[in-house]
N, C-alpha and C positions, 0 to 999 in steps of 0.2 A: 796279621802284621805283614808288610811287604818284605819279601826276602831279597837276598842279594841277587839271585838269578833274574828276578823281575826288573830290578834296577839296571843290572848289567845289560839285559836285553834292550831296554829302552836307550841306554847310553850308546850302545854299539850300532843299533839299527836306526836310531833317530826317527822312529815312527811315532805317529800320533798315539798317545797313551792316556787313558783316563785312570787316575789313581785316587783312591779315597782320601779325603781330608784326614790328617793324622788323628783328630779326635774321634772321627767315625771308626777308624781302624782300631785304635787302642782302647777306646771306651773310657768311662769316667771312674772306673773302680780301681784303677792302678795308682800306684804311689806317684807323688809329684816327682820324685827322683827318677822313676822309670819314664814318666812322661817327658821330662826334660832331656833325658838321655836320648830318647827317640827323636825328639825335635832337633837336637843338636846333630844327630846322625843324618836326619833328613836335610838339614841345612848344609852339612858338609857335602852331601850328594848334589845339592842345588848349586854349590860352588863349582862342582865339576860340570854341571849342566851349563853354567855361565861360560866356562872356558870352551865348551862345545858349541856355544852360540845357538842355544835352543830357547824356546819361549815357554814360560810356565805361568799359569794363571788359574784362578778359581772359576769353576763353572758348575753351578747347582750342587755345591757341596763336594765336588771332586776337583782334583788338581789336573788341569789340562796341560799336557806337555806338547808343544808344537815345535817344529824344527826349523823355524825361519825368522826369529826376531830377536829383539834386544834383551840382554840379560838383566835389564832393570827390573823385569818381572820377578827375578829371583829374590831381590831385596824386598820388593813389595809383598811377595808371598811370605817371606820369613817374618816381616813385621806383622803381617796379618795373622800369621799363625801364633805369634807371641800374644797379641791382643786377644785372640780367640782362646788361647790357653788360659790366660789370666782371668778371663770372664767366666769360663766354664769350670775351671779347677781352683778357683779362689778358696772355696770351702775346704778342699783337700789340703791346701797349703796352710790354712789357719789351723786345721786340726793337727797337722804334724807339728806346727810351731808350738801349740799348747803342750803337746806331749814332750817335746824335746826342744825347747825354745832356742837355746844357743846354737845347736848344731844345725837345725832346720833352717834357721834364718841365715846362718853363715853359708850353708850349702846353696840356698836360693840366691844369695847375693853373688856368690862365686860364679854360679851358672849364668846369672844375668850379665855379669861383667864379661864373661867369656863369649856369650851370645852376641852382645852388642859390639864386642871387639871384632867378631867375625863380620857383622854387618858393616862396620866401618871399613874393614879390609875390602869387602866386596865393592863398596862404593868407590874406594880409591882405585881398585882394579878396573872397574868399569870406566872411570874417568880417564885412566891411563891408556887402556887398550881399546876403548870404544868411544874415543873422544868425538863428540858431535852426534852420537846416537845413530850411527849408520845401521840401517836395517840389513840383515843378512839374508842372502838368498836361500830359499827353501831347498832341502836336500832330497827332492824327489829323484827317481831314477832318470827321468827325462824332464827336468824342470826348466830348461831354457825356453825362452819365448821368441817367437818370430816377430820381428818388427814390421808392421804393415801400415803404410801411409797411403791414403787415397788422395788422388791429385788429378789435375787436368793438364792439358798440353799448352796452357797459356804461359806467357813469359812470367807473369805474376806468380803462378804456382811453381814454375820451374826453378826460379832463383831461390825460393824458400826451400824447396826439396834439396837443392845442391848444398845449402848450408846445413840442413838437417843431416844429410848423409855424411858430410865431412865430420861432424861431431859424433855421429854414431860410430864411425870408424876409429875415432880417437879414444872413445871410452869403452868400446865393446869388450876388449880383453883385459880391462883393468880389474883389480881385485874387487870382489863383491858384485860384479856384473852378472846378470842372468841372460844377457842378450844372445840370441842366435843369429840367424840370417835376416836379411833385409829385403823387402819388396815394396816398390812404388807401384800401386795399383792405379793405372791410368784409365780413367773412365771417360775418355774422349773418343774411344772407338778406333784409334789409329796410333801407330808408333810416332814418336817424336825424336828429336836429336839427342836426347839424354839416355837412350836405350843402352848404349855401350858404357856410359859413365855410371849409371845407377841401375842395379838389378830391378827390372820392371816387368809388369804383366799387364797387357792391354785387355780391357773388357769393354763391353758396349754400354753406352748411356741408356737411360730410359727412352722408350719411344717418344718421338717428337711431340712436344706439348704436354706430356704427362707430368712433367715437373712444374708446370705453370710458372716458369721463370725462376724457380727456386732450385738452383743447380745442386745444392747440397743433398737433395733427395736422391741423387745418384749414388751417394755413399753406401747406404744399405744394399742397394742393388749390386754395386760393385763387389761388396764382400760376398754376397751370395754366389756370384759367378766365379770369383777367385777360389772360394772354398770348394766349389764343385769341380774345378778344372785344374787347379795348381797342385803340384807335389810339395806338400808342406811337411817337413821332417819333425819340427818341434811339436811338443804336446800343448803348448800354450801360445797365445797370440797377444801381442800388444797392438791395439788399435791407436794409431797416432795421426797427427795432422802436420802439414808442411811447415807451419809456424811453431814447431816444437824444436828446441835445442836441448840436447842432453848436457846438463851442466855438471852432473855427477853420474858415475856408473850406476845403472838402474838394476836392482835385483828383481827377482820374481816376487811381487807383492801379493800374488794370489795364493790361496791354499786349497789344494784339492779341487773340489767342484765349486768352491766359493771364489768368484772373481774379485778383483780389486778395482776400485774406481775412485775418481776425484770428486769430492762434494762441491758443486758450484753454488755460490751464494744466491744466484738468480734462478736456480731451478727449484721451485717450491710447490711440489704436488699438493700439499695440504691447502695452500692458498687458492689453488685452482681446482679444488676437489670437484666442483660441479662439472667442469670440462673433462677432467680426468675420468670421471665416472661414465662418460659416454663410451670410453674405450676399455675401461677397467671397472665393470659393474660391481656393486657391493657384494654380491654372492661370491666373487673371486677372492675377496679378502679386504682387510683394512687399507686405508689410503697410505699408511706408513709402509706398506709393501713396495710402494713405488719409490725407488731411491732418488735422491737429489743429484743426479748425475747425467752426463751425456755418454755417448759411446767412446769418447776419447778424452783423456787417456783411460784405457781399461786394459787390464791383463786378464785373460779368460781362457779356459780350456777350449781347444779347437772344437771338440765334440759338442760342447755347450753352445758355442757360437754358431755352429752348423744348425742347431735347433732354433736358436733365437732369430737368426738373420732373416729368414723368410717372413716371420711375424713382424719383425722390425720394418721390412719393406711395406707390408700391408697396412700396418698402423700409421706409418708415415703418410701414405697416400690417402688413407681415410681422414687423417687430421687435416691434410691439405684441402680435401674436398669439403670440409666443414667450415663455413665462413667464420663462425664464432671462434673456433679453435685456431684457425689460420690468423685471424686478426690479433688474438690474445697472445699467442706464442711467437708469432713473427719468425725472426731468424733463428730462434732456438727450438723450433717445432720438431726438427729431426732428433734433437737431444731428448726431448720429452718422449718422443716415439720409442727411442731405445729403452728408456727407463720403464715405460709401460710394457713393452714387449718382454723385457726381462721378468717383470712381475707376473705377467701372464704365464710364463714358464716356471714360476715359483723360484726364481733366481734372485738372490739379493747379494749385494756387493759389500766387501770390506771397504769402508770409506777411509781413504788414505790422504790426509791433508798434505803429507810430505811428498806426494806424487809430483806436485807441480807448483810453481809460483807464477804470478801474473803481474808483471810491472805495468803501471807504476804503483798499483795498490799494495802489492807485497814488497816490502822494503828491503828485506835481507834474503840472500840466497840460502845461507845455512846449509842444512843437510837435505834440501829438496833436490829432486832429480831432473826436472824438466823446466825450462823457461818457456812460457807461452806468451809470445809477444803480439797478441791480437789487439791490445789497446794502444792508442797513441800516447806517447810520452812527451808532454809539452811542459817546458820550464822557462822561467825568466832567468836572467843572468845572475840572480841571487840564489839560484837553486830552488826556487819555489815553484810548486806544481801549478800550472794554469790550465787544468783539464777543461776541455770545452772551448778553449781559446788557443789559437795557434801561438806557441811559445817562441821566445827569442832563440831558444835551442829546442829542437824537436827530433824525435825519431818516430816515424809512423810508416809501417810497412805499406800502407795504401798510397804513399807518395811515390811508389815505384811500381806502377801498374804495367808500363810498357817495357820495362827492362829492369835489370838488377840495380841495387844501390851502388854508388861509386865505392872504390876502395878507400880505406883510411878515413872513415867518417870521423868528424870531430867528436871528441869526448865531451860528456856533459859538464856543465859548470860545477864548481865546488859546492858541496851541499846536497847534490842530487843523490838519492838513495843508491846503495850498493847494487841492488838488483838491476837498475837501469845502466849503471856503469859497466857491470859484468856483461850485460846483454850486448852493448855496443862493442866492447872489447872482443867478444866471441864472434860477432859478425865480422869485425875487421880482420881477425885472424883467419877466418874461413875465406873471405874474399881475397886475401893476400896469397893464399896457397892453392886455391882451386884454379886449374888451368883454364885459359880463355874466358876468364870471368866477365870481362867487359863486352864480349861480343856473342858468345855462344847462344845465350837465351834472350837476346834483345830482339823481340818481335812486337808487332803491333797488337794491341788488345783486340781479341777476335770476337768480342761480344759486347753489345751495349748493356747487357744485364749486369747490374751491380750487386745483386743479392749475395754473391759469393764473397764480396769484399768483407763481409762481417765475419767470415770464418777463418 
């Protein structure tokens, strides 16, 4: 049986702890009364875990206590335990009922009422205190993450970075945030006029011609240089992009050596297994080892990224050199390269759909953390999406290649989803408050290459 000291240690240290499932600890030879007593004791302890904002779930017959997620797991765990108890110990209950039918049945009913009353209380508690299902930052000794965004010195990249940095500063110190410092990694090889406004670190681009016109290949190489030369205090790193807006304070979604990533619907390793196997052969493992992610958004331990990043560079260049791979993956080639590089290092990611939303496809903001505005938002005046056709109302970041969007953009028509409305409002707030918005980053487009426009 688990003793009070074990529970107390877990409660106070909030460390990862594997605890045997109650039926495994108590066995099947004990009375139903003893079993229910212990289950109720366990649930009361889980109530306390809920208030401590830790995560509990079953893992191969053990209870896994994590220190960074939603207390819904407490209720799931308890319901699971009751079902497990009823299935395993039904015979014991029937035996007791035969011997002493009135008292056993009454006792069982009383305990069940008490148990499910506690479940109801727990649900109400969660709705009241965790409305919206906010994920709670993990309680590592150094769990904050450094926000790192790779960028160029083009006007198109600059205005997006300015908006991103504005919202980073707004949410950084809000409750639930795990954000540390911020760095814009400029892979154009030279300083620009935002160096004093946004913390920036200049790195070299790939040698001329090596990216074959696909400027995004500079991203993994930029991270390699930054990791080697910068002084990064945080234990974790968030890899982000200029067109990310923090709509809610972002906690550390990673856990230990397991990073967190966002599952993209268009990254499908199994569909392209023949191509993936060129870079991740069968002897390395099943195709399911390759996560359906890109490098951004990803929260990962700095030490892990230091291992993966050079492989990410090499795989990206190898994929670009292979005509079939280049043609098939196109603008998401570098994303597949990161997923393959991670698998080669036996690193798999916690897939967090709450990490990000992408208007116009995601309709509600809800409890998601990042708005990714890579897609054009085109609507008619009835509020109907006209994707693929320029709308009567539209917001498309690619409309502003040579300079920033104007202040006070018109809001979408009635009927347009909340996600798009929120996006435009947040852009408007940033542009209204960032100094010299209309002039500082209004530069000519410095390249005829348009591959970067997709990122």
